[in-house]
C-alpha positions in Angstrom: 18.2 -7.3 3.5 15.3 -5.8 5.1 15.3 -2.5 6.1 12.8 -0.9 8.4 12.2 3.0 7.9 9.5 4.9 9.6 7.3 3.7 12.7 4.2 4.7 14.0 3.8 4.0 17.7 0.0 3.0 18.4 -1.3 1.3 21.4 -3.3 -1.6 19.8 -2.3 -1.4 16.1 0.9 -0.2 14.6 2.2 0.6 10.9 5.6 0.8 9.4 7.3 1.2 6.2 10.2 -0.9 5.1 12.5 -1.5 2.0 14.2 -4.9 0.8 17.8 -4.7 -0.7 18.3 -7.9 -2.9 22.5 -8.6 -3.2 23.7 -5.6 -5.1 20.6 -4.9 -7.4 20.4 -1.0 -8.0 16.9 -0.6 -7.2 14.7 -1.6 -3.6 11.4 -3.0 -3.3 9.4 -0.8 -0.7 6.4 -1.6 1.5 4.1 -1.2 4.1 3.1 -3.1 7.2 0.4 -2.8 9.8 -0.1 -5.1 13.0 -3.0 -5.3 15.3 -3.0 -6.7 18.7 -6.2 -7.9 20.8 -6.3 -5.3 23.5 -6.9 -8.1 26.4 -4.4 -11.1 25.6 -2.0 -8.8 23.6 -1.4 -11.3 20.7 -1.1 -10.3 17.4 -4.8 -10.5 15.2 -4.1 -8.8 12.2 -1.3 -8.4 9.7 -1.4 -7.0 6.1 1.9 -6.6 4.3 1.7 -4.4 1.2 5.0 -4.4 -1.1 5.3 -2.2 -4.2 5.4 -4.1 -7.4 8.7 -5.1 -8.2 8.3 -4.3 -12.1 9.1 -0.3 -12.6 6.2 0.4 -13.8 3.8 -2.0 -13.1 3.0 -3.7 -16.4 -0.6 -4.1 -15.8 -1.2 -0.3 -14.9 0.7 0.5 -17.9 -1.6 -1.8 -19.9 -4.9 -0.4 -18.4 -3.8 3.2 -18.8 -2.7 2.6 -22.7 -6.6 0.7 -23.4 -8.6 3.5 -20.9 -6.3 6.5 -20.5 -9.2 8.2 -18.1 -8.8 5.3 -15.4 -5.8 6.8 -13.6 -7.3 10.2 -13.5 -8.8 11.4 -10.5 -11.4 14.4 -10.2 -14.2 15.1 -8.3 -18.1 14.5 -9.2 -21.2 16.7 -9.3 -23.6 15.6 -6.1 -26.3 13.6 -7.3 -24.4 12.3 -10.4 -24.5 8.7 -9.2 -27.2 6.7 -8.7 -28.3 6.6 -4.9 -25.8 9.6 -4.3 -26.7 12.9 -2.5 
């Protein structure tokens, strides 16, 4: 069953979150969709659906963290520390 959750009310694009419930499964799959329309024709020109991983936690994320633990850590960097940076 497809269950929409939250909606944005944009004029030329909209975004909404949703979840999918499969039979009697204890967990749902959540996601987000973005729709954009052409302002003149009012036809849909772009659609993007982004579901979360059905495997909890995502197996590739766990493998990456096991192999390189610093990958999932976000922190600031000093200005000028990257080539071409300011």
